[in-house]
N, C-alpha and C positions, 0 to 999 in steps of 0.2 A: 578654572583656569585651565589650559592646555597645555599636559607636560609632554613635551619633545624628546624623542630618543637620542642617548650619545650621537653624536655626529658620526662617530664609525662605523654606528648600524644603520643610516641611512641611505648606501646603495641599494639601490632596486635591482630584483632580480627576478627573471622571468617566469620562476613560480612563485613568485612573493608579491601580494599584491599593498604596495605601500599608502595602506588603510590612512596613517597620520597625515600624509602628503595630499591625499585625498581632501579631507578634513579641512587641510589648510587650505586649497583650492578652492574649496566651496566655500568657505569663508571668505576668502578675495573677493568671487566671484558675486556675494550678497552683498558685502560691504562696499566694494566698488575701487576701493583701493589694498595695497601692501601693509601701506601705515594703519590706516584703520584695523585691518582684518590681525595685525598682529597685535592691538591694544585690547581687542575683543578675546585674541587667544590667550594674552599675559604673556605673551613672549615676545622677541624682536623682530626687526624686518629683516634683518638678517637671514635669522633662522628661518622666516616664512620664504624669502628667495630659497634659500638650500632646498626647500620641501617641492615649489615648484619647478626647480631644476632636477629633482630626482622624478619625480611622477613625467617632467615632457620628455625624459631619455626611457620610463617604464612604455610611454606610449606611443613616445617615436613619431610625435607630431608637437608642435609647437600650440603652447594654450595660451599665451602673452604676444601680442605684440606694440611696441611702441609706435607711438604718434605725438610726437613733438617731445612736451613734458610727460603725457600721460601716457598710462599701460592701461590697453585696453584687451577684451578675450577676442580671439579669433572665435572665426565660425567655429570652428572643430570644439576650441574651448567650450563655445556656448552652449552648443551639441551635449556636452560629456556634462558640464556642471546641469542642465537639466534633467539628463539622464541619470544625474547620481544623487542628486540634492533630497529629493522627497523618500527615496530607501535609508539614505544615511541619515535623516530625520527621523525615520520609524523606529529605526534601531536605536537612535538615543533617546527617544521616548519611552520605546519599549524596556532597556535597560531600568532607567530614574523610575518607571512602574512598578517593578519587579525586585527594583532595588532593596534587601534588607541594611538596615543600619546598623553602624557600628552601635552595640549595646542593645542590641535586641532583646538580652536575656531578662532586661529591665522591666520590671511590671510598672509601666508607662505610657501612658497615651498621650497625644496632644489634640485637644477639640477646640477649634477655628471657629468662629462665629461671626455674621456682620450683624446678629442682634444684642446689642449690650445691655440693651434693660432686660432681656427677657434672661441673658445671665445674671444680671444684677439682682435680680429679683427673684428667681426661680429657678434657673439652675445652682448657681453656685452655692445657695442655702441646702441644695439637697443632695451634693456630692460627695458629701460623707456617708450617706447610704447608700450608695453604689460604691464608693471604696470599699466599705466594711461586707457587702455583699460579693463584691467580684474578688476577695480573698487581700485587700489592702493595695490597691490600685490606686498609685497616685496620677490625679487629670491635672494636666495643665491646663489652662484656659488663655486663648490670646484672640482677640479681637480685629478685624481689619473690613473696612467695606472694599476693599480691592478686588477684583476677580480674583480666583484662585489659578497657578497654576501648574502644570508638573511635578515643578521643580522646588513648591512652597514644602516646608516640611509640617506637615498635620497628618493624622489620621481621621478624624471627623471633621466634617463640616456642618454648621447647623446655620440655616439661613433662611429668606425669606425670598429675596430677590436675584441670587444668585445661582448658580450652577455649575459643577464641576465637567470637566473637558475630556478625563480619564474615566478606566473602567471602576463603577462605584456598585454596590449596593446602597439603595434609599430607602427612605420609608416618612412618610404621612407622617407629622408628629401633633398639627394642631390646625385648625383653619379658624381664621383669626375674627374674634367679634369684638366690635368696639362699644364702647359704654362712657355716658359722662358722669364724673365722678367731681364729688367737690367734699368738704369737711363736714360733718356733722352738724355742728353748731350754725352754719349756712342752712345746709339743702333738707334737712329733716323738715317733715309734713310740705315739703313744695314740690311741685309739679313740673312738670318741661317745659313749660313757662318763663322759669327763671333763668334760661339763655337767652332770655332777649332781654335781660337787664343786669347781667352779672358776667364780669370779663372772662373771655375763654380765653385759656395760653395757647401758644402756637409752638408746635415743634417741625424748628424748621430740617429735621433729619428725614420729616415725615411729612412732606407737602400733601400727602393725598390722604392723610386720614381726615383733616377737616370738612375737608368739600365732600368726603364721600362721608359721612356721617350725617352732615347735613341733607345732601340729597334722600337721603334714608329718613328723614324727620319732616321732609316736604319744607324745609326750609331753604333761604340762600345767606350770603354773608352780608347782606344789610338788615337781617333778622335777628345778629347779634352783636354784642361787643366784643370788639377785639382787643384781647391780653396782650402781656408782655409776650418777649419770646424766649424760648429755649432752644439749645441744638440739639436735646437730647431729652426724652421721658422721664431719665431717672435723676435729670437735672431739675426737672420741673415738679415729680413729686414731692420733695420738702415743699416747694413755692405751696404747692395746691393745699397741703396739708394745714398747713399755716397761716396761710393768708385769705382773704375774700375773694375768690375764684376758682374758676372749674378748669377741668382739664379731659376731653375724650382722647381715650387710650385704648390699647388693646387692653381686655379684661382679663388675662392672663397673668397680665403685668400687676396688677394694682388688685389681685383676688386676696392676696395674703392681707394687704393694707384694709381691705373692706373687711377681711374676716376680723381682725382685730379691733377694729372700732374707729381706726386712722383716718378713712376714709367711706362716701356711702355714696352707693351709684343713686342717679336720677331714675326713678320710675319711667319706662317706656322709652327709654335711651338707648336699648342694647341693638348693636344691629350689625350685619356682617359687613366683613371688609373687601371681602372676593381674595383674600391675601391667604396663603398659606405657608406654614412654616415646614421643612423639611430639614430631614437629618441623612449626610451620605458620610458611608465607612469606604474609604478607597482600597482598593485591592493591594497596592502598596505597601499598606500599612505593615509595621515590623509585628504587630500584635492584632492581625485580621478578625479573628474569635474574640479578642476584647474588645475590639472597635466598633464588631457588629453586637457585640452584649448591651455596651453602652450605647447604642442607639436602640435596642429593643425595651431599656430600662428608660432611657426617654420619653417615647412613645407612650409607654405606661404612668408615667409620671402625669405629662400631661395627658392624659383619657382622665385620670384619676381626679386632675386641677380642674379640665372641662364639667365633671360629673357633678364637683363638689359646687362649681358656679349655678350649673342647672336646679341645684337642689333648691 
């Protein structure tokens, strides 16, 4: 929300640039109307109009002109808006990036991820180990498929297909390998040819997985039986453990289930997907050292898991 100064302080002086008035004007220029600008700034139309008046008096030139029932920028207004919009955005972005939030002393970080099944199967079960290693750090986990912005509140992003648009340190944590798995009572002693007669579940949030794996196996969609659809791998895992079906999934998310005997990898079904998991520790974190320590720990965890898979 845009917090306006008291009206008695609004008078512009020659030696004091009216920054609040400039921000209000830039918002009007971007939104195309005083009404929409007031909504964006969280204030009233009359307050925005007063700020425009303050800026006009300071600059000594009209910024807006009436055209019937509309108000358009004057040529001077367009020149001024073009000149100050980008620097104002840079100031806002830098302030948000470097902001240290209230409660920075609390031993707590927020991890955001677009990899919900990875978080469910590998990250969350191992968080207590990191917390103990880091002196009792509390780790909040949030998931989102939306691209992150500089105003979102998180310390770390774990992702396969998103990127951050702000300064951050990054770690490569896993090169994705795909495997085809099924329940032991279905696949024990069977070869890769089982995929031609047994339904393979379809994960709609990862439409790339099955075609990529089929190409690696020199198969086509006509060579397999399509099974039921599930939004995410974590929804499909119970189905493949208890049903008469198969699942092609990243090996890292099924590795514990394979080691525990709940699932079994079909021989010869391993293939790289070409996707890479990355962790980003953003500079604006209130706990940058803890965030970087978490990313280093996660990279070690993924490496340990990958080595166990290869053994």
